C-alpha positions in Angstrom: 68.7 123.6 144.0 71.5 124.1 141.5 73.6 125.9 144.1 74.0 122.8 146.2 75.9 120.8 143.5 78.2 123.8 142.8 79.1 124.0 146.5 79.6 120.2 146.6 82.0 120.3 143.5 83.8 123.3 145.0 84.3 121.3 148.2 85.2 118.0 146.5 87.8 119.5 144.1 90.3 120.6 146.8 89.8 117.3 148.6 90.3 115.3 145.4 93.4 117.4 144.6 94.8 116.8 148.1 94.1 113.1 147.7 96.0 113.0 144.3 98.9 114.9 145.8 99.1 112.5 148.7 99.0 109.5 146.4 101.8 111.0 144.3 103.9 111.7 147.4 103.5 108.2 148.7 104.4 106.8 145.2 107.5 109.0 145.0 108.5 108.1 148.6 108.2 104.4 147.8 110.2 104.9 144.6 112.8 107.0 146.4 113.1 104.3 149.1 113.8 101.7 146.4 116.3 103.9 144.7 117.8 104.7 148.2 118.1 101.0 148.9 119.7 100.4 145.5 122.2 103.1 146.3 122.9 101.5 149.7 123.6 98.2 148.0 126.1 99.9 145.7 127.6 101.7 148.7 128.1 98.4 150.5 129.8 97.0 147.4 132.2 100.0 147.5 132.8 99.5 151.2 133.8 95.9 150.5 136.2 97.0 147.8 137.7 99.6 150.2 138.1 97.0 152.9 139.9 94.7 150.5 142.2 97.6 149.5 142.9 98.0 153.2 143.7 94.2 153.5 140.6 93.7 155.7 139.1 90.5 154.3 136.7 90.1 157.3 135.3 93.6 156.8 135.0 93.0 153.0 133.1 89.8 153.7 130.7 91.5 156.1 130.0 94.4 153.7 129.3 91.9 150.8 127.0 89.9 153.1 125.1 93.1 153.8 125.0 94.0 150.1 123.6 90.5 149.4 120.9 91.1 152.0 120.0 94.4 150.4 119.8 92.7 147.0 117.5 90.1 148.5 115.3 92.9 149.9 115.2 94.6 146.5 114.3 91.4 144.8 111.3 91.0 147.1 110.3 94.6 146.6 110.4 94.2 142.8 108.6 90.9 142.5 106.2 92.3 139.9 109.1 93.5 137.6 110.7 90.4 136.0 113.8 92.2 134.8 114.5 93.8 138.2 113.7 90.5 140.0 116.3 88.6 138.0 118.8 91.4 138.4 118.6 91.6 142.2 118.4 87.8 142.6 121.5 87.5 140.4 123.2 90.3 142.4 122.4 88.6 145.7 124.0 85.3 144.5 127.0 87.1 143.1 127.5 89.0 146.3 127.3 85.7 148.3 130.0 84.3 146.0 132.2 87.3 146.8 131.4 87.0 150.5 132.5 83.3 150.5 135.7 84.2 148.7 136.5 87.0 151.1 135.8 84.7 154.0 138.1 82.1 152.5 140.9 84.7 152.2 140.4 85.8 155.8 140.5 82.2 157.0 143.6 81.5 155.1 145.4 84.5 156.6 144.1 83.7 160.1 145.5 80.2 159.7 148.9 81.5 159.0 148.9 81.3 155.2 150.2 77.8 155.1 150.0 75.9 151.8 148.0 73.9 150.9 145.1 75.7 152.4 142.8 74.0 154.9 139.6 72.2 153.9 137.6 75.1 155.3 139.3 77.6 153.0 138.9 75.2 150.0 135.2 74.6 151.0 134.5 78.3 151.1 136.1 78.7 147.6 134.0 75.8 146.4 130.8 77.5 147.7 132.0 80.7 146.0 132.4 78.9 142.7 129.1 77.3 143.0 127.3 80.5 143.8 129.1 82.2 140.9 127.8 79.7 138.4 124.2 80.3 139.7 124.8 84.1 139.4 126.0 83.8 135.9 122.9 81.8 135.0 120.6 84.2 136.7 122.2 87.3 135.1 122.2 85.9 131.5 119.5 87.6 129.5 116.9 85.3 128.0 115.6 87.3 125.0 115.0 90.3 127.3 114.3 93.6 125.8 116.6 96.5 126.7 115.3 98.5 129.6 116.2 100.6 132.5 118.0 97.7 134.3 120.0 96.6 131.3 123.1 98.6 132.1 123.2 97.3 135.7 122.7 93.7 134.5 125.5 94.1 132.1 127.7 95.5 134.8 127.0 92.6 137.1 127.5 90.1 134.3 131.0 91.6 133.7 131.7 91.6 137.5 130.7 87.9 137.6 132.9 87.0 134.7 135.8 88.8 136.3 135.1 87.2 139.7 135.3 83.8 138.1 138.9 84.5 137.2 139.6 85.6 140.8 138.1 82.4 142.3 140.1 80.2 139.9 143.2 82.1 140.8 142.6 81.7 144.5 141.9 78.0 144.1 145.2 77.6 142.3 147.2 79.8 144.7 145.8 78.1 147.8 146.4 74.6 146.2 142.8 73.6 146.6 142.7 71.1 143.7 
């Protein structure tokens, strides 16, 4: 009767090992997908910057809109991680601010670049400014401990601060006040 449990253990061990390997693979794939999505968000940001360098405001706005959608997806995927949730929610709002700004620039150029800018251009810049204030609030740490998302949060905080200067400059240049 002692031979039966040994055979059972000998059968169960490989099955258990395969189950553990499968669980690790699934966890690694899910993690890789999140990392892949984060890389895609960064790629879309870069694409927007390239579009602006090529004087393609519409393309930049579309790329930033997609980056905002990716940030929203990442926020939903990280709902159990408070730091990541705040990071991606703040990123989404910052990217929307940039998208509104790029759309305002595109609209201004499409309208012939006449000063003062139209109410549509100024309205888009107002939305951009409002979104930026929300992003700055979301990205400001509230007694958070340093962690793996700290560098990305600091990078987005700096980008938001710089973007505030850009929006203020656009409002002044387009005579929206």
